[in-house]
Jmol script that loads the backbone (N, CA, C; Angstrom):
load data "model"
ATOM      1  N   UNK A   1      -6.660  -2.183 -11.541  1.00  0.00           N
ATOM      2  CA  UNK A   1      -6.074  -1.696 -12.776  1.00  0.00           C
ATOM      3  C   UNK A   1      -4.837  -2.509 -13.158  1.00  0.00           C
ATOM      4  N   UNK A   2      -3.951  -2.743 -12.198  1.00  0.00           N
ATOM      5  CA  UNK A   2      -2.725  -3.475 -12.515  1.00  0.00           C
ATOM      6  C   UNK A   2      -3.009  -4.920 -12.899  1.00  0.00           C
ATOM      7  N   UNK A   3      -4.053  -5.495 -12.334  1.00  0.00           N
ATOM      8  CA  UNK A   3      -4.417  -6.872 -12.678  1.00  0.00           C
ATOM      9  C   UNK A   3      -4.812  -6.989 -14.150  1.00  0.00           C
ATOM     10  N   UNK A   4      -5.377  -5.936 -14.714  1.00  0.00           N
ATOM     11  CA  UNK A   4      -5.736  -5.942 -16.135  1.00  0.00           C
ATOM     12  C   UNK A   4      -4.474  -6.077 -16.981  1.00  0.00           C
ATOM     13  N   UNK A   5      -3.435  -5.330 -16.626  1.00  0.00           N
ATOM     14  CA  UNK A   5      -2.174  -5.428 -17.362  1.00  0.00           C
ATOM     15  C   UNK A   5      -1.547  -6.812 -17.199  1.00  0.00           C
ATOM     16  N   UNK A   6      -1.637  -7.365 -16.003  1.00  0.00           N
ATOM     17  CA  UNK A   6      -1.086  -8.701 -15.761  1.00  0.00           C
ATOM     18  C   UNK A   6      -1.776  -9.731 -16.647  1.00  0.00           C
ATOM     19  N   UNK A   7      -3.077  -9.620 -16.803  1.00  0.00           N
ATOM     20  CA  UNK A   7      -3.800 -10.554 -17.672  1.00  0.00           C
ATOM     21  C   UNK A   7      -3.373 -10.401 -19.126  1.00  0.00           C
ATOM     22  N   UNK A   8      -3.004  -9.185 -19.505  1.00  0.00           N
ATOM     23  CA  UNK A   8      -2.615  -8.914 -20.887  1.00  0.00           C
ATOM     24  C   UNK A   8      -1.225  -9.446 -21.218  1.00  0.00           C
ATOM     25  N   UNK A   9      -0.244  -9.156 -20.352  1.00  0.00           N
ATOM     26  CA  UNK A   9       1.143  -9.512 -20.692  1.00  0.00           C
ATOM     27  C   UNK A   9       1.785 -10.516 -19.740  1.00  0.00           C
ATOM     28  N   UNK A  10       1.009 -11.008 -18.764  1.00  0.00           N
ATOM     29  CA  UNK A  10       1.472 -12.037 -17.813  1.00  0.00           C
ATOM     30  C   UNK A  10       2.608 -11.563 -16.907  1.00  0.00           C
ATOM     31  N   UNK A  11       2.824 -10.265 -16.807  1.00  0.00           N
ATOM     32  CA  UNK A  11       3.814  -9.712 -15.880  1.00  0.00           C
ATOM     33  C   UNK A  11       3.083  -9.284 -14.609  1.00  0.00           C
ATOM     34  N   UNK A  12       3.456  -9.884 -13.492  1.00  0.00           N
ATOM     35  CA  UNK A  12       2.781  -9.608 -12.226  1.00  0.00           C
ATOM     36  C   UNK A  12       3.187  -8.231 -11.716  1.00  0.00           C
ATOM     37  N   UNK A  13       2.200  -7.486 -11.264  1.00  0.00           N
ATOM     38  CA  UNK A  13       2.419  -6.169 -10.679  1.00  0.00           C
ATOM     39  C   UNK A  13       1.649  -6.113  -9.368  1.00  0.00           C
ATOM     40  N   UNK A  14       2.104  -5.264  -8.468  1.00  0.00           N
ATOM     41  CA  UNK A  14       1.331  -5.059  -7.243  1.00  0.00           C
ATOM     42  C   UNK A  14       1.295  -3.576  -6.919  1.00  0.00           C
ATOM     43  N   UNK A  15       0.202  -3.172  -6.306  1.00  0.00           N
ATOM     44  CA  UNK A  15       0.040  -1.779  -5.911  1.00  0.00           C
ATOM     45  C   UNK A  15       0.143  -1.682  -4.396  1.00  0.00           C
ATOM     46  N   UNK A  16       1.034  -0.807  -3.952  1.00  0.00           N
ATOM     47  CA  UNK A  16       1.185  -0.515  -2.532  1.00  0.00           C
ATOM     48  C   UNK A  16       0.696   0.909  -2.296  1.00  0.00           C
ATOM     49  N   UNK A  17      -0.017   1.100  -1.195  1.00  0.00           N
ATOM     50  CA  UNK A  17      -0.600   2.405  -0.902  1.00  0.00           C
ATOM     51  C   UNK A  17      -0.125   2.873   0.462  1.00  0.00           C
ATOM     52  N   UNK A  18       0.393   4.087   0.505  1.00  0.00           N
ATOM     53  CA  UNK A  18       0.821   4.694   1.762  1.00  0.00           C
ATOM     54  C   UNK A  18      -0.143   5.820   2.097  1.00  0.00           C
ATOM     55  N   UNK A  19      -0.731   5.737   3.277  1.00  0.00           N
ATOM     56  CA  UNK A  19      -1.696   6.745   3.699  1.00  0.00           C
ATOM     57  C   UNK A  19      -1.669   6.862   5.215  1.00  0.00           C
ATOM     58  N   UNK A  20      -1.859   8.067   5.699  1.00  0.00           N
ATOM     59  CA  UNK A  20      -1.845   8.291   7.149  1.00  0.00           C
ATOM     60  C   UNK A  20      -3.246   8.537   7.702  1.00  0.00           C
ATOM     61  N   UNK A  21      -4.246   8.096   6.986  1.00  0.00           N
ATOM     62  CA  UNK A  21      -5.626   8.246   7.452  1.00  0.00           C
ATOM     63  C   UNK A  21      -5.929   7.150   8.472  1.00  0.00           C
ATOM     64  N   UNK A  22      -7.044   7.261   9.207  1.00  0.00           N
ATOM     65  CA  UNK A  22      -7.391   6.224  10.187  1.00  0.00           C
ATOM     66  C   UNK A  22      -7.469   4.831   9.547  1.00  0.00           C
ATOM     67  N   UNK A  23      -7.159   3.823  10.354  1.00  0.00           N
ATOM     68  CA  UNK A  23      -7.081   2.442   9.878  1.00  0.00           C
ATOM     69  C   UNK A  23      -8.366   1.989   9.188  1.00  0.00           C
ATOM     70  N   UNK A  24      -9.513   2.374   9.695  1.00  0.00           N
ATOM     71  CA  UNK A  24     -10.777   1.970   9.084  1.00  0.00           C
ATOM     72  C   UNK A  24     -10.849   2.440   7.629  1.00  0.00           C
ATOM     73  N   UNK A  25     -10.317   3.627   7.348  1.00  0.00           N
ATOM     74  CA  UNK A  25     -10.329   4.140   5.978  1.00  0.00           C
ATOM     75  C   UNK A  25      -9.278   3.438   5.125  1.00  0.00           C
ATOM     76  N   UNK A  26      -8.120   3.130   5.722  1.00  0.00           N
ATOM     77  CA  UNK A  26      -7.071   2.413   4.987  1.00  0.00           C
ATOM     78  C   UNK A  26      -7.620   1.094   4.451  1.00  0.00           C
ATOM     79  N   UNK A  27      -8.482   0.445   5.209  1.00  0.00           N
ATOM     80  CA  UNK A  27      -9.049  -0.837   4.779  1.00  0.00           C
ATOM     81  C   UNK A  27      -9.814  -0.708   3.466  1.00  0.00           C
ATOM     82  N   UNK A  28     -10.372   0.468   3.207  1.00  0.00           N
ATOM     83  CA  UNK A  28     -11.120   0.653   1.962  1.00  0.00           C
ATOM     84  C   UNK A  28     -10.205   0.574   0.743  1.00  0.00           C
ATOM     85  N   UNK A  29      -8.908   0.774   0.932  1.00  0.00           N
ATOM     86  CA  UNK A  29      -7.963   0.675  -0.185  1.00  0.00           C
ATOM     87  C   UNK A  29      -7.828  -0.748  -0.713  1.00  0.00           C
ATOM     88  N   UNK A  30      -8.192  -1.744   0.088  1.00  0.00           N
ATOM     89  CA  UNK A  30      -8.184  -3.114  -0.416  1.00  0.00           C
ATOM     90  C   UNK A  30      -9.249  -3.305  -1.494  1.00  0.00           C
ATOM     91  N   UNK A  31     -10.318  -2.542  -1.414  1.00  0.00           N
ATOM     92  CA  UNK A  31     -11.430  -2.759  -2.323  1.00  0.00           C
ATOM     93  C   UNK A  31     -12.216  -3.984  -1.893  1.00  0.00           C
ATOM     94  N   UNK A  32     -12.791  -4.707  -2.861  1.00  0.00           N
ATOM     95  CA  UNK A  32     -13.522  -5.939  -2.563  1.00  0.00           C
ATOM     96  C   UNK A  32     -13.298  -6.947  -3.692  1.00  0.00           C
ATOM     97  N   UNK A  33     -13.950  -8.099  -3.607  1.00  0.00           N
ATOM     98  CA  UNK A  33     -13.735  -9.146  -4.622  1.00  0.00           C
ATOM     99  C   UNK A  33     -14.083  -8.661  -6.026  1.00  0.00           C
ATOM    100  N   UNK A  34     -15.150  -7.894  -6.136  1.00  0.00           N
ATOM    101  CA  UNK A  34     -15.591  -7.427  -7.446  1.00  0.00           C
ATOM    102  C   UNK A  34     -14.779  -6.250  -7.964  1.00  0.00           C
ATOM    103  N   UNK A  35     -14.286  -5.424  -7.042  1.00  0.00           N
ATOM    104  CA  UNK A  35     -13.513  -4.242  -7.434  1.00  0.00           C
ATOM    105  C   UNK A  35     -12.290  -4.108  -6.533  1.00  0.00           C
ATOM    106  N   UNK A  36     -11.268  -4.930  -6.782  1.00  0.00           N
ATOM    107  CA  UNK A  36     -10.055  -4.797  -5.977  1.00  0.00           C
ATOM    108  C   UNK A  36      -9.359  -3.473  -6.294  1.00  0.00           C
ATOM    109  N   UNK A  37      -8.678  -2.930  -5.301  1.00  0.00           N
ATOM    110  CA  UNK A  37      -7.966  -1.665  -5.514  1.00  0.00           C
ATOM    111  C   UNK A  37      -6.471  -1.898  -5.313  1.00  0.00           C
ATOM    112  N   UNK A  38      -6.016  -1.877  -4.066  1.00  0.00           N
ATOM    113  CA  UNK A  38      -4.588  -2.036  -3.780  1.00  0.00           C
ATOM    114  C   UNK A  38      -4.316  -3.429  -3.222  1.00  0.00           C
ATOM    115  N   UNK A  39      -3.138  -3.937  -3.515  1.00  0.00           N
ATOM    116  CA  UNK A  39      -2.734  -5.231  -2.976  1.00  0.00           C
ATOM    117  C   UNK A  39      -2.185  -5.098  -1.561  1.00  0.00           C
ATOM    118  N   UNK A  40      -1.476  -4.000  -1.297  1.00  0.00           N
ATOM    119  CA  UNK A  40      -0.815  -3.817  -0.004  1.00  0.00           C
ATOM    120  C   UNK A  40      -0.981  -2.396   0.518  1.00  0.00           C
ATOM    121  N   UNK A  41      -2.105  -2.076   1.177  1.00  0.00           N
ATOM    122  CA  UNK A  41      -2.164  -0.803   1.898  1.00  0.00           C
ATOM    123  C   UNK A  41      -1.216  -0.904   3.097  1.00  0.00           C
ATOM    124  N   UNK A  42      -0.357   0.072   3.263  1.00  0.00           N
ATOM    125  CA  UNK A  42       0.622   0.012   4.349  1.00  0.00           C
ATOM    126  C   UNK A  42      -0.042   0.173   5.706  1.00  0.00           C
ATOM    127  N   UNK A  43       0.361  -0.676   6.629  1.00  0.00           N
ATOM    128  CA  UNK A  43      -0.135  -0.663   8.002  1.00  0.00           C
ATOM    129  C   UNK A  43       0.940  -0.047   8.890  1.00  0.00           C
ATOM    130  N   UNK A  44       0.694   1.148   9.361  1.00  0.00           N
ATOM    131  CA  UNK A  44       1.655   1.859  10.200  1.00  0.00           C
ATOM    132  C   UNK A  44       1.370   1.705  11.694  1.00  0.00           C
ATOM    133  N   UNK A  45       0.458   0.813  12.067  1.00  0.00           N
ATOM    134  CA  UNK A  45       0.073   0.682  13.475  1.00  0.00           C
ATOM    135  C   UNK A  45       1.248   0.349  14.388  1.00  0.00           C
ATOM    136  N   UNK A  46       2.205  -0.442  13.917  1.00  0.00           N
ATOM    137  CA  UNK A  46       3.326  -0.807  14.782  1.00  0.00           C
ATOM    138  C   UNK A  46       4.265   0.369  15.046  1.00  0.00           C
ATOM    139  N   UNK A  47       4.104   1.450  14.301  1.00  0.00           N
ATOM    140  CA  UNK A  47       4.863   2.660  14.615  1.00  0.00           C
ATOM    141  C   UNK A  47       4.365   3.288  15.912  1.00  0.00           C
ATOM    142  N   UNK A  48       3.202   2.843  16.384  1.00  0.00           N
ATOM    143  CA  UNK A  48       2.657   3.334  17.650  1.00  0.00           C
ATOM    144  C   UNK A  48       3.187   2.571  18.856  1.00  0.00           C
ATOM    145  N   UNK A  49       4.040   1.570  18.629  1.00  0.00           N
ATOM    146  CA  UNK A  49       4.638   0.823  19.743  1.00  0.00           C
ATOM    147  C   UNK A  49       5.555   1.764  20.517  1.00  0.00           C
ATOM    148  N   UNK A  50       5.416   1.740  21.814  1.00  0.00           N
ATOM    149  CA  UNK A  50       6.234   2.578  22.696  1.00  0.00           C
ATOM    150  C   UNK A  50       7.008   1.682  23.649  1.00  0.00           C
ATOM    151  N   UNK A  51       8.150   2.155  24.147  1.00  0.00           N
ATOM    152  CA  UNK A  51       8.980   1.322  25.039  1.00  0.00           C
ATOM    153  C   UNK A  51       8.226   0.772  26.247  1.00  0.00           C
ATOM    154  N   UNK A  52       7.240   1.506  26.733  1.00  0.00           N
ATOM    155  CA  UNK A  52       6.507   1.052  27.917  1.00  0.00           C
ATOM    156  C   UNK A  52       5.437   0.000  27.597  1.00  0.00           C
ATOM    157  N   UNK A  53       5.200  -0.281  26.318  1.00  0.00           N
ATOM    158  CA  UNK A  53       4.189  -1.279  25.949  1.00  0.00           C
ATOM    159  C   UNK A  53       4.721  -2.681  26.189  1.00  0.00           C
ATOM    160  N   UNK A  54       3.797  -3.584  26.528  1.00  0.00           N
ATOM    161  CA  UNK A  54       4.174  -4.992  26.664  1.00  0.00           C
ATOM    162  C   UNK A  54       3.675  -5.752  25.430  1.00  0.00           C
ATOM    163  N   UNK A  55       3.902  -7.056  25.415  1.00  0.00           N
ATOM    164  CA  UNK A  55       3.519  -7.872  24.263  1.00  0.00           C
ATOM    165  C   UNK A  55       2.016  -7.824  24.006  1.00  0.00           C
ATOM    166  N   UNK A  56       1.225  -7.710  25.059  1.00  0.00           N
ATOM    167  CA  UNK A  56      -0.229  -7.645  24.897  1.00  0.00           C
ATOM    168  C   UNK A  56      -0.623  -6.393  24.125  1.00  0.00           C
ATOM    169  N   UNK A  57       0.020  -5.279  24.412  1.00  0.00           N
ATOM    170  CA  UNK A  57      -0.264  -4.039  23.692  1.00  0.00           C
ATOM    171  C   UNK A  57       0.086  -4.142  22.220  1.00  0.00           C
ATOM    172  N   UNK A  58       1.213  -4.776  21.921  1.00  0.00           N
ATOM    173  CA  UNK A  58       1.612  -4.971  20.526  1.00  0.00           C
ATOM    174  C   UNK A  58       0.623  -5.903  19.828  1.00  0.00           C
ATOM    175  N   UNK A  59       0.234  -6.968  20.505  1.00  0.00           N
ATOM    176  CA  UNK A  59      -0.732  -7.905  19.936  1.00  0.00           C
ATOM    177  C   UNK A  59      -2.057  -7.209  19.627  1.00  0.00           C
ATOM    178  N   UNK A  60      -2.480  -6.289  20.465  1.00  0.00           N
ATOM    179  CA  UNK A  60      -3.719  -5.546  20.210  1.00  0.00           C
ATOM    180  C   UNK A  60      -3.616  -4.751  18.913  1.00  0.00           C
ATOM    181  N   UNK A  61      -2.460  -4.136  18.658  1.00  0.00           N
ATOM    182  CA  UNK A  61      -2.270  -3.389  17.412  1.00  0.00           C
ATOM    183  C   UNK A  61      -2.341  -4.323  16.205  1.00  0.00           C
ATOM    184  N   UNK A  62      -1.730  -5.484  16.317  1.00  0.00           N
ATOM    185  CA  UNK A  62      -1.755  -6.465  15.229  1.00  0.00           C
ATOM    186  C   UNK A  62      -3.183  -6.962  15.004  1.00  0.00           C
ATOM    187  N   UNK A  63      -3.873  -7.298  16.073  1.00  0.00           N
ATOM    188  CA  UNK A  63      -5.233  -7.831  15.949  1.00  0.00           C
ATOM    189  C   UNK A  63      -6.215  -6.809  15.405  1.00  0.00           C
ATOM    190  N   UNK A  64      -6.009  -5.519  15.714  1.00  0.00           N
ATOM    191  CA  UNK A  64      -6.890  -4.488  15.158  1.00  0.00           C
ATOM    192  C   UNK A  64      -6.861  -4.552  13.633  1.00  0.00           C
ATOM    193  N   UNK A  65      -5.665  -4.735  13.067  1.00  0.00           N
ATOM    194  CA  UNK A  65      -5.541  -4.804  11.608  1.00  0.00           C
ATOM    195  C   UNK A  65      -6.253  -6.044  11.072  1.00  0.00           C
ATOM    196  N   UNK A  66      -5.961  -7.192  11.686  1.00  0.00           N
ATOM    197  CA  UNK A  66      -6.575  -8.434  11.210  1.00  0.00           C
ATOM    198  C   UNK A  66      -8.090  -8.420  11.368  1.00  0.00           C
ATOM    199  N   UNK A  67      -8.591  -7.795  12.416  1.00  0.00           N
ATOM    200  CA  UNK A  67     -10.040  -7.742  12.636  1.00  0.00           C
ATOM    201  C   UNK A  67     -10.748  -6.929  11.557  1.00  0.00           C
ATOM    202  N   UNK A  68     -10.091  -5.906  11.023  1.00  0.00           N
ATOM    203  CA  UNK A  68     -10.704  -5.036  10.019  1.00  0.00           C
ATOM    204  C   UNK A  68     -10.382  -5.436   8.580  1.00  0.00           C
ATOM    205  N   UNK A  69      -9.304  -6.182   8.383  1.00  0.00           N
ATOM    206  CA  UNK A  69      -8.838  -6.522   7.042  1.00  0.00           C
ATOM    207  C   UNK A  69      -9.836  -7.445   6.337  1.00  0.00           C
ATOM    208  N   UNK A  70     -10.178  -7.140   5.082  1.00  0.00           N
ATOM    209  CA  UNK A  70     -11.089  -8.014   4.338  1.00  0.00           C
ATOM    210  C   UNK A  70     -10.502  -9.417   4.168  1.00  0.00           C
ATOM    211  N   UNK A  71     -11.366 -10.397   4.157  1.00  0.00           N
ATOM    212  CA  UNK A  71     -10.945 -11.795   4.015  1.00  0.00           C
ATOM    213  C   UNK A  71     -10.187 -12.001   2.703  1.00  0.00           C
ATOM    214  N   UNK A  72      -9.141 -12.799   2.773  1.00  0.00           N
ATOM    215  CA  UNK A  72      -8.381 -13.142   1.579  1.00  0.00           C
ATOM    216  C   UNK A  72      -7.311 -12.141   1.183  1.00  0.00           C
ATOM    217  N   UNK A  73      -7.113 -11.113   1.994  1.00  0.00           N
ATOM    218  CA  UNK A  73      -6.107 -10.096   1.677  1.00  0.00           C
ATOM    219  C   UNK A  73      -4.803 -10.361   2.430  1.00  0.00           C
ATOM    220  N   UNK A  74      -3.753  -9.691   2.024  1.00  0.00           N
ATOM    221  CA  UNK A  74      -2.453  -9.795   2.677  1.00  0.00           C
ATOM    222  C   UNK A  74      -2.291  -8.657   3.667  1.00  0.00           C
ATOM    223  N   UNK A  75      -1.766  -8.976   4.830  1.00  0.00           N
ATOM    224  CA  UNK A  75      -1.494  -7.956   5.848  1.00  0.00           C
ATOM    225  C   UNK A  75      -0.100  -7.374   5.643  1.00  0.00           C
ATOM    226  N   UNK A  76       0.075  -6.150   6.070  1.00  0.00           N
ATOM    227  CA  UNK A  76       1.399  -5.524   6.094  1.00  0.00           C
ATOM    228  C   UNK A  76       1.628  -4.972   7.488  1.00  0.00           C
ATOM    229  N   UNK A  77       2.853  -5.045   7.945  1.00  0.00           N
ATOM    230  CA  UNK A  77       3.208  -4.516   9.262  1.00  0.00           C
ATOM    231  C   UNK A  77       4.537  -3.787   9.141  1.00  0.00           C
ATOM    232  N   UNK A  78       4.476  -2.481   8.959  1.00  0.00           N
ATOM    233  CA  UNK A  78       5.695  -1.697   8.836  1.00  0.00           C
ATOM    234  C   UNK A  78       6.193  -1.289  10.212  1.00  0.00           C
ATOM    235  N   UNK A  79       7.475  -1.384  10.397  1.00  0.00           N
ATOM    236  CA  UNK A  79       8.068  -1.024  11.691  1.00  0.00           C
ATOM    237  C   UNK A  79       8.939   0.222  11.570  1.00  0.00           C
ATOM    238  N   UNK A  80       8.870   0.889  10.435  1.00  0.00           N
ATOM    239  CA  UNK A  80       9.596   2.128  10.224  1.00  0.00           C
ATOM    240  C   UNK A  80       9.629   2.446   8.742  1.00  0.00           C
ATOM    241  N   UNK A  81       9.979   3.684   8.448  1.00  0.00           N
ATOM    242  CA  UNK A  81      10.155   4.089   7.053  1.00  0.00           C
ATOM    243  C   UNK A  81      11.014   5.350   7.016  1.00  0.00           C
ATOM    244  N   UNK A  82      11.068   5.981   5.867  1.00  0.00           N
ATOM    245  CA  UNK A  82      11.904   7.168   5.717  1.00  0.00           C
ATOM    246  C   UNK A  82      11.408   8.357   6.543  1.00  0.00           C
ATOM    247  N   UNK A  83      10.161   8.326   6.978  1.00  0.00           N
ATOM    248  CA  UNK A  83       9.600   9.420   7.775  1.00  0.00           C
ATOM    249  C   UNK A  83       9.539   9.115   9.264  1.00  0.00           C
ATOM    250  N   UNK A  84       9.602   7.847   9.622  1.00  0.00           N
ATOM    251  CA  UNK A  84       9.395   7.426  11.008  1.00  0.00           C
ATOM    252  C   UNK A  84      10.590   6.625  11.510  1.00  0.00           C
ATOM    253  N   UNK A  85      10.904   6.804  12.789  1.00  0.00           N
ATOM    254  CA  UNK A  85      11.943   5.990  13.404  1.00  0.00           C
ATOM    255  C   UNK A  85      11.490   4.545  13.489  1.00  0.00           C
ATOM    256  N   UNK A  86      12.427   3.658  13.587  1.00  0.00           N
ATOM    257  CA  UNK A  86      12.109   2.241  13.734  1.00  0.00           C
ATOM    258  C   UNK A  86      11.441   1.992  15.082  1.00  0.00           C
ATOM    259  N   UNK A  87      10.733   0.879  15.182  1.00  0.00           N
ATOM    260  CA  UNK A  87      10.098   0.504  16.447  1.00  0.00           C
ATOM    261  C   UNK A  87      11.184   0.431  17.513  1.00  0.00           C
ATOM    262  N   UNK A  88      10.932   1.041  18.701  1.00  0.00           N
ATOM    263  CA  UNK A  88      11.971   1.048  19.749  1.00  0.00           C
ATOM    264  C   UNK A  88      12.264  -0.343  20.290  1.00  0.00           C
TER     265      UNK A  88
END
end "model"
wireframe off; spacefill off
backbone 0.3
color backbone group
């Protein structure tokens, strides 16, 4: 929808989506080449980082997102927000 406005007035817009549903469902917010939806579905996976995790555990969280993310999309990695504490 926002891309239609951008084509009309040349003002770039982006849609960010915040959702706490499972990651597989969040990926559907990207849409596809023919029907794009959101530009940046928020990735809250790094909020699951715990002090006892090592770098391999963090890398697994990052790779889960990249493995599911549709080709050609932008990744997001949030480490905190107004509802969640920052990554320890």
